[in-house]
N, C-alpha and C positions, 0 to 999 in steps of 0.2 A: 653264591650270592653274597654281596656285601651291602649292608644297610647302614653302616657307620656314617657314611657321608650323606645320609638323608636325615641327620639329626635335626635339620631344619624343620622336618615334619613335626616332630615332637615340640620343638620350639614354637612353631606356628600355632599349634593347638593351645599352648600355654599363653602365648602373647595375645591371641585373638579372642580367647574365651576364658579369661580369669575373673618331662619325661623322664709192717712191724719192724721198727728199727730197734736194734739192741741198745739198751741203756749204757752210756759210757761208764767205765769202771769207776770213775771219780764222781759220777752224778748218780746218786742212789735215791731210789724212791723211798721216802721215809715210811711208807706203808701205814700212814695214819689215815685210815679210812673213816674220816669224820662223817657224821650223819649229814646227809645232803640237806642243806638249808638254803641253797640257791634257787633261782627261778627254775632251774633244770628239774627240780623235784616237785615243783608246785604246779598243779594243773591250773590253767587259766580259766576263769569263769566266763570271760567274754571272748568271743571269736575275733581275733585280730583282723584288720582290714586286708592284710596280706595272706591270710590263710588259704591254702590250696583249695581250689574249687573241685567239687565231686561231679565232674562231667561223666558222660557215658564213655565206656571203653572203646577205643579206636584201634582195631587190629590192622595188620597189613592186608592189602587186597588179595583175596583168594584167587589163585591162578587156575582158571578153567582152560584157557587157551594160552599158547606160547606164541607171541608175535615174533616172527623170525626176520622179516624184511618188509620195508615200506618203500615203495616208489611213488614219488609225487611229481605231477606235472601241473604247474601253477602259472596263472596269469592274473592280471589285476584290472579292476575298474576304478581308476583314481577318483572319478566324480562321485560314484556311489560308495566308494571305500569297501568294495567287495573283492574277494579272492575267488577266482574260478579254478576249481581243482579236479584233477582226475587222480585218484589214489588206488594203487594196487597193493594189497596187504597179503603177504604170505604167512600162514599160520599153521599150527597143528594143535590138537588137544594136548594139554599139559600132562595129564595122566589118565583121567577117566574119559570114556567115550563121550562125544558131544555131537548134538545135532542142531544147536542154536549158538549163535555168536552175538555177544552184546559188546558194542563199541561205544566209547565216549565220543560224542559229536555235538558240540554246543552251538546252537543258533544257526544251523545250516538250512539251505534248501537242498533236499536230496532229489536228484534227477533220475538216477537209476542205480541199481545194485546188481552186479552180474557175478556169476561163478565163471572163472576163466579156465579154459583149456587151450593153452597156447594163445593164439590171437582170437579165438572164438569165445564169445560170452553167452552164458545162459542166464536169463533174468531169474532173480531170486525174490521170494516174498520177504517183506520186511515191515516193521512197525517203527515209527519214529515219534518221539514226544518232545523234541527240541533239545534234549540233553543226551538221551541214550538211543542208539540205533540198534534195534534187535532184529537179527537176520535169521530166517529159517534156512538152514544149509541144504535142505532137500534130502539129506541122508545123514547117517551117523558115522562120524569119523573116529578112528582109533588113534592112539598117541603116536603111532609111527606113520600116519598118513598126513601129508601136507596138502594144503589147498590154497588157492589164490582168489581173493575177492576184489572186484573192481567197483569203485564207488565214484560216481560223477556227482559233484556237489558244488554249491556256492556258499562260501563263508561270509557272514555278515557281522563282524565283530562289534560294530557300533550299536547294534540292536540288542546286544546282551545286557542283562541286568548288571550294574556295576558292583564290583567287590574289591577286595584288597586289604592291605594292612599297612602299618607304619613302615614296614620294610619294603613291601612291594605294593605301590600305591594303586595299581589297577591290575585286573586279571583277565582282560579281554583277548590276550594272546597275540593279536595282530594289530599293528598300529600304522596308520597313514599320517605322515607329518606334512603339514602344508599341502594337502592333496590337490588343491585347485591352483596353487601357486599365487595365492592372493596376499599372503603375509610377507611384507617386505623384509629383506635381510635374513630370510629363513629358508634353508634348503628344503626341497621335496625329498622325502625319504619314506621307505617302508622297512619296518623291522618287526621282529617277533620277540616274545618273552614267554617262555614255557612254564617256569616254576610258579606255583606248585603244580597245578593241573590245568594249565591254560593252553598247552599245545593242541588240545582237542577243540579249541576255538578256531583253529585254522587247518587242521586235517584230522580225519577220523582215526582213532587209535585206541589202544588200551592205556589210558593216561594214568599210570601208577608208577611210582619209583622202583618197584620190584619187577618191572618188565624191561626187556632189552631187545633191541632190533638193530640191524644194519639198515642203510638207507641209500637211495638215489633221489636227488632232487633236481628237476629240470625247471629252471626259472625263465619264463618268457617276459621280456621287459623292453622298453625303448632302448635302443642301442647306445644312447648317451650315458646310461647309468652303469655303475659298477655293482657287481653282486658279490656276496660272500655267504658261504654256508659251511657246514661241518665237513671235515675230511678233505679230500683232494679235489682240486679243480681238474676236470676231465676234458671239457671241450666248450667251444662257443660256436654257434651256428647262426648265420645271418638269415633272416626271414624276408620274404618278398614284401611284407607290409611295413618294413622299416624297423621291425623289432629284432631282437636276437633271443636265442634260447641257450642258456648256459647250464652245464651239467656239473653237479658236485656229488662226490661219492664218499660215503662214510663206510669203510670196509670193516671196521671193528665195532662190535655191538655196544650200544649205549642206551640209556633210558630215554623214553619219548620226550620228557620235559626238557631234555638237553638239546633237542633239535632246534635249529635256528636258521633264519635268513636275515640279511641286511642288504638293502638296496638304496643307492644314492649316488650323488656326485662326490666320490671320495678320491683323495690322493692316496695312493698305496706306496708306502715307504718300506723297502725290503731290507731285511736284516737276516742273520742266520745264527743257529746254534749247532755246533758240530757241522753236520751236513744237512741239517733240517731247515726248511724255510720258516722264518719268523717275519711277520709283516704287521704294519701298523696302518690302519685305515682311518684317516682324519679328513676334515674339511680342507680344501685346497690351501686356504690361507695359513694353515698350521703345518704344511708340508715341511717347512724349514726347521721346525722345532720338534717334530714327531720323535726323532731319535733321542732328543734330550728329555722328552717326557717318558718314553717307553724304553729308552736305550739300555737300562739295566736288566731287561728281560733275559737276554742270553746268559748273563752271569747268574741270574736267579735260577734258570733252568739247570745250569751246571751245578750250582750249590745244592739245590734240592735233590737232583738226580744222585749226586754222590752221597749226601747225607742219608737218603732213603735206601740206597743200593738198588733202586729201580729207576731206570732211565725214563725220561719223559715218554709217555707211551703212544702218542698219536702221530698222525701223518704230517702235521704242520702245527704251527701255533700262530693264530691271527688275533689281533686286538682291534676292535672297531669302536669308535666314538659316535654316538647318535644323539639327536636332539630329543628333548622331553622324555628321557628314559624314566621308567617307573620305579627304578631302584638305583642304588649306587653302582652296581655292576652285576653281571651274570656270567657264570662259568660254563657257557655252552661248550660242548666237547670240541676242542681244537680251535674254537673261535669265540673268545670272550667279548661281551658287549659292555661298554662303559658309558656313564653319564657325560654330558658335554662339559662339565666342570674340569675334566682332565685336559682340555685343550687350552694350553697356555702359550702366551707369546714370550719372547726373550726376557722382557722385563718382569713379567709375572713369575718366571722361573727363578728369579732371584729370591723370592719369598717362599715358594712352594715346591714340593715334589709329591708325587702320588705313588711312591714306591710301596706304601702299605697296601693300598687297594690292588695294585698290580700284582704284588706277591700273593695276596689273598686269593685272587681268581686263578692264578697260576697253580697254587697248591691244590685247589679244587680239582685240577685235571687228574690228580692222583686220588684225592679224598673227596668223593662225590661223583666223579665221572668214571674213573678206572674201577673203583670200588664204590658202590652206591648204597645209601641207606635203604632198607627194605620198606620203611614206612616213615611218615613225617614225625611220628613219635620219637624216632631215633635220629632226628635232624642234627643234633650235636656231633654225630659221627662225621658229618660233612662240615658244619659251620665252626665248631670248636677247633677242629684241625686247621681250617683255613685261617681262623682268627689267630691261632698260635703261630702260624707261619709268619705273620707280621712281626712278631717278637723275634723269631729265629733270624729273619732277614736283617732286621735292625741291629741285632746283636752281632751278626757277621759283618755287616757293611759299615755301620755307623758307630758301633761300640756299645758298651754296657750301659752308659747313661741314657742314650736314646731308647734302648730296649726297656730299661727300667721305667722311663717316662710312659711308654706304651702300657706297661703293666699297671702303673698307677691310674692311668686313664680307664683301663678296663675295669679295675676295681671300683672306681667311682661310678662308672656306668651301671654296673651290676647293683651296687649298694643303693643307688638312687632308685632303681626299679624295685629293689627289695622292700622299699618302704610301703609299696602297695601290692606287690605280687611276689610270692615265693612258691615255686613249683619244682618238682624234680627236674633234673636236666633231661632225662629220658622219661617222657610222660605220655602215657597212652590215653589218659583221661583229659584231653584238651577239648575246649568248646568248639574251636574251629582250627583247622590245620594251619591257617595263617597266624594263629596265636603263637606258634612255635618260633616264629622269627622275631625273637626278642633278645634282651641283654642276658638272659640266661643261656640260650643256645650259643650265643657269640661270646660275650665278655666273660661270664662265669665259666663257660666251657673251656675257653682258652687258659684261664687261670688254673683250672683243675688239671689240665694237661701239664702245665708248668710244675705243679706240685708232684705229679706222677713222675715227670722227668727228674726232678730233684731227688725223689725217693729212690728210684731204681738206678740212677746214674745215666750219663750220656750214652755209653756203649749199649747198655741194655735197652734204653729208650729207642734208639734208632734201629737196633736189631729187632725189637718187637714190632715197630712200624713196618719194617721190611717183611716180617713174617705175615703180618696182617694183610699187606698189599699182595704179596705173592700167592698166599693161600686163597685169597678171595677175589682175585682179579676177574673183571668182567662178570661180577655177580653182586647180589644184594645181601646186606648184612644187618645184624642187630648188635647191640652193645656187647652181648656175650662173646662175639667173635673177637672184639678188641681185647676184652679181658683175658680170654684164653690165649691170645697171641703173647701177651705180656707174661702170663703164667708159664707158657711153654718155654719162653726164653729165660726167665729168671728162676724157674723152679719153685716159686712161692705162690701160695694161694692168696690172691689179691681180691677175693670177694669183699673183704672188709672195706677196701678202698673204694671199689666201684659201687658198693651198696650205699655207703654214706655220702659219696660225692655225686654219683650219677642217678641213683634211684630214690634219694630222699631230698626233700626241700630244705631250704634255709642254709645257714652258715654258722660257724662257731662264733659266739660272742663271749669273749674271755675277759676276766678281770685278773690282772697279774699284780703281785706286790713282791718286793724283795727286802731282805734285811740281812745285815752282816753282824756276827758276834762270835768271838773266840775262834777265829779262823774258819768259820762256816758261813757260807752264803746260803740263805734259805729263800726259796722261790715258791710262792703259793699261787696256784692257778685254779680259778673257778670258771666253770662253763655255765654261762647265764642264759643261753638260748632256751626258748620254750620247748621242752621235749614232748609236748603234746603233738608237735608237728615235726620237730627236728631231732636227730639222734644225739646222744652223748658221743662226741667224736673221739676217734683214735687219731692222735696227732703226733707223728714223729717229726721233731724239729730240733733246731739247735739254739742254744743260748750262748751268745757271745759275751765274754767278760773281759774287761780291760782292768788290769791290776799292775801297778808300777809301770804304766805305759805299754804293757804287753797284752795283746789280744789272745785269748784262748777260747776255742769253741767246745761246748759241752752238749752232746746229743742227749735229748730226753724223750720219753715216750709218755704222752698224756693219754689216759684211758678212762678217767673217772670225772665225775662232775666237780669234785673237790680233790685236789691232789697237791702234795707238798714235796719238793725236791731239795736235797741238800748237796752242796758242792763245796769241797775244801778249797779255800782261797787264802793265800798267805796274808794279804793285807786288804784293807778297805777298798773295794772296787771303785774305780773312777766312773765306770759305766757298766750297767747290765742291759744288754740289748736282747730282749726276748724275740724269738724268731730271727736269729742273727742273719739269715740269708734273705729275709723279707720275701718269702715265697708263699706265705699262708694267705688263703682267701678267707677273710673274716674280719671281725672287729676286735681290736685288742685295746683295753684300757689299762695302761701301765703308768701310774703316777711317778714322775721323776722331779727332782729338784732342778731349779734353773742351772745350777752348776753342772749337773749330769747332762742336761739337754745341750748346754754349750759344748761340753766335751763330745757329745754325740755328733753335733754339727761339724766340729773341727776334725774329728778323728775316725768317724765311721767309714769314710770313703765310699759311701753308697748313697745314690741320689734319693732313694726312698727314705732312708734314715735321716738324711739331711732335711728332706721335706718335712718329715714328722717333727723334728726339732724346731725347724724354722716356723712351722705352723703354730706350735705352742708358744714359742718365745715372742712371736709377732703380736700376740694378744696384749703384750705390754711393751709395745714398740719403743716408747719413750725411754725405757730402761735398758734397751738392747741396741743402742745406736752403734756401738763398736762392732757388734756382730753383724748388724744389718749392713754397715759400711763394708765389712769384709765380704758379705754375701753378694754385694754389688759387683765384686770382682771374681766371683766364682767361675770356674771353667765352663760350667754347664748353663746354657741360656735360660732354662726354666727356673733355676735357683735365682738367677739375676732378676728375672721377671717377678718372682715371688717377693724378693727384697724391695723392688720398686713399689709393688702394690701395698706392701706393709708400711711404707713411709707416707701414705696419703694424708695422715692426720697429724704429722709432726709440724712444728712451726719452723719453716725454713730459715728465718732470720737468726735462729739460735744454733743452727747447725751448718755453718758455711762450708765445711768440708764435704758434707753430704750433698749440698746443693751443687758444688763444683763437680763432684763425681757424676751426678745425674745429668748435668749439662753436658759433660764430656760424653756420657753414654748416648744421650739424644743425638749427638753429632757423629759419634765414631764407633759405637758398638758394632761388632761384626754381624750381628743378627738383626735383620730388619724389624722383626716383631718387638725386640727389646728396645730399639731406637724409638719405635712408635709408642711403646708403653712409657718410656722416659719422657717423651714429648708431652704425653697426656698428663703425666704426673706434674710436670712443670706448669701446665695449663691449670691444673687444679690448685696449685700453690699460688700462682702469681698473676694470672690474667695478662696485663700488658707488660709485666716485668721482664718476661722472656720472649718478647715479640720477635726479636731478631732470630731466635732459634726456631720459632714457628715458620718464619719466612724461609729459613734454610730447609726445614722439613718439606715445604711445598716444592722444593727443587730436588728432593732426594731421589735416588734411583729406585727405591722401593716404593711400590704402590701403598703398602701398609703404612709407611711413614708419611707419605703424602696425605692419605686419608686422616691420619692423626693430626697432621698439620692443619688441615681444613677445619677439623673440629676445634683445635686449639686457637687458631686465628679467629674463628667465628666467635669464640668466647671473649675476645678482647673488646668487642663493641666498637672497634675502630670505624671511622667514617668510610674508609676505603674498603671495608670488608667485602661488600658485594662486588665491587670492581676487581678486587684482588682475587676473589674466588671464581669469578665468572669465566676465567680462562680454562677452567676444568669442565665446563658444561658439555663439551664434545668428547670428553674422555670416556671410553667404553669400559674401562676396568670397573668391575663390580664394586670393589671396596671404595674406590674414589667416588663413584656415582652415589653409593649409599650414604657416604659421609656428607656429600653436598646436598643430597635429598633431605637429610635430617636437619640441615641448616635452613634450607628453603621451606621446609614444612611449617616453620614458625616465622621466618623472616623473609620469605621469598616475595610475597605480594602477588597481585594478579598477573604481573608480567612474566612470571615463571610458570604459568599454566601450561603453555605449549612445551616447555622443557620436560615437565612431568609426563605429559601425554606421550611424548616421543620416547622417553626412557621406559615407560610402562609397555608401550607397543613393541619395543625392540628388546626388552629385558628377557632373560632366560632364567628359568627355574627359581632358585632361591633369591637371585637378584630381583626378579619381578615381584616376588613376594614382599621383600623388604621395601621396595619402592612403593608398592601399594600401601604398605603400612604408613610410610611417610606421607603419601598422597592423602590418606584418610585424615591425618592431622592437618594437612594443608587445607583441605576442604572445610574443616571445622573452623579455621581462622580466616577463610576467604569465601564467604558464603556466595559472593557474586559469581563464583566459578561453578556453582552447582547448576550447570546448564543441562538442557536435554542431551547435548552431545556427550557430556560427562556421564550422565546416567546411562546412555546407550552403550558407551565403551565399557563401563564397569559391569553392566548387565551381561554383555557379550562374554566377558572374561569369566564371570561367575557361573555362566551356564555352559561354556564351551571349552575352557582351557583343559588340557589333558591332565594337569597336575591338581590333585584335589586341594592341596594347601594353598595354591594360587587362587583357585575358585573361591576358597574360604576368605582369603584376604580381600578379594574384590567385593564379596558379600559384606564384609566388615566395613569397607569404605562406603558402600551404599547405605549402611546403617546410619552413617553420619547425617544423611538426608532423609531419614525415615519419617520425619514430621511431614513430608510432602505426601499427599495421598497417592499420587502416581508411583512414587518410589515404594511406598508400603505395599502397593499392589504388585509391583515387580518382585519385591522380596518374597512375597507369598508365592508367586509363580515359580521363582527359583527354588524355593523349598519344595514345592509340589513336584517339580521336575527332577530334582536331584535324586540320583540312584545310589550314591555312596552312603552307607548306613552311618558312618562316622559323622558326616556333615549333616545328615538328617537329624541326628540326635542334637548336634550343636545348634542347628537352626531352630529346632523346636524350643530350645532354651532361650534363644535370642528374641524370638517373636512372640 
């Protein structure tokens, strides 16, 4: 599961309602065990807002029965949004004798339950409370006795109480998209989403990650639709009523939450890896770009297979894009599902690629599917691994700079969350299993794995992952299995590493200072984190020292709250770079002079170190014009972007060379996002002065640059602005539409009402959300458009849209008209009917 690309969810909430290494022989510990005077030794009298919550312990599911095989025969009622199912479950007691079977079955109508002997069924007594189906087996079975249960049922997912998280926005398991065909420009689809325990909303099962089954699924559907499920496609049978029944077989065991179906009008684009089928299921209009979107998949499969020493383990690999998906993507066994944002046309592909999310879900086929966490408390064994695969792929395919950028992004994601939440990575005391899908499990977990890789070395890292996978294949694991795999390979007790990084909350907060005197470099390190909640860390890392233009790395081992290291250095260092590999997850305060920071920027040859230096020096941009000008020519696009953003407050008339460079970048930089940022900087500087460049931007091949051109040209106040920008009204690209919407929100006038309505009706996901945000501002400045039709449209979206943050945006737009009694009444009705607990809390605050 990848939730990175649903960062819009957190943004929506914010916007709408304001997310042992041996010490080097030349680096000696001075053994000055000074009394601890840092925060690490001082108990806090106030509980921090981020302090771990003491919830009840959540163990893994007790295994009373072993689910061996599931056969499903399903058909659908589009109008009622029901699934009609016949399930045959083959089980046996796990160890102890059993005479009762309890299955997860959410929101079903149960028609009958039979014990099967071949084709003959004997009715069994059962009790059903809407969540659990308790079956009297009629006799006691021992652990070597198999039995088969047949359950005839109807699943009604839309009648379930709503739940979900920021990562997985709904949990009703089965989704009908445009079921009546009444939504224009939107396909009819059916798809499933099982994680965490939502598969039991469309078939009865033991819905726990520590269960495994093989499966057969027979899908009966109108013959015009394409189907996809786990495993191999076996057959398609035409039925007399105009439907067809297609059979998919999953021969290797996997967890029930990984079972999937996707049904729709898909174009299937075939590819292959070695002799294995690889396929991409997209809407027909994206058939021509499917291989450009997903085309690196076979290379990824080869790269990961070789690095892990374990070949991709499943019968095929399919990737399907669906509408209104409730997360970024999901790693269903052999058939990953992706949000619609991945569908890009040729022009959009100039600015974007989705290799990170594609790599993430592919890596899950090993970490999550082949080997599965035994409980949601151990989720980082799935998600941290998949998160780190994004780094590994970027490093392999795009180079060290792109990989480092991913690492910086992960660090920032985690540290932002750490302001309000700090929990152990492996945490059994969560309030809700959905809480596990956070920036700890993903971003922090990936960074921790990077530190582990740097500590043990690449050979040991991949050998350990190989051992973990081969020893635990087709089984469920907890974090101890990962630790023992690394210990078995390296021969080292790594409990210290796993304990402080996986089992304890927080991160190191270090204050570092250095001084040079008489040929000795002294480095003082203080650990400032609050040890009421976090440990005093053991940190093996390197200090990089530049002296006489030469770099030398000195390994050090930090083990105390206050520690001093001395390193013999011949001359005054030009730069001391603490954590020279930039691998540490934590906050480091290391004061340096401007001269040292400049040296760091020009000589470190590391994006993260350049970023740190540029961040500090940019605080006094007026004194760093030469450096910023050089940064504008940096090889890496992100550094160029940073330099552009740092120049926003300078006076352009006093720096003609800078202006000339930015103008050249706006027109010619090879990265579209940099051209866009340069265009926006010129707009901030000059209004009409650079109008010709804005006009060029409007013709750029990059949609990002066109969007920047729209914003820039709108800021000129030119009389022809509306006329000039109106030609983009039919543009479907999300970025262009959002930019135009931001202009029309304040300058559109009543005549742009129909344009907003059309964009909102046809918008997708995050694009619909942003357009609703602009529409709210539009309604505030065009009160004559606050018509019954407007109210009805927003009310429908606020009550019925599949995505909770889109419902929230429609609610917010209605709030603009809350002075109308009829709107106030509608808002109260929406609040009363809303099932999502996040929105209920927000609505209670708003009304």
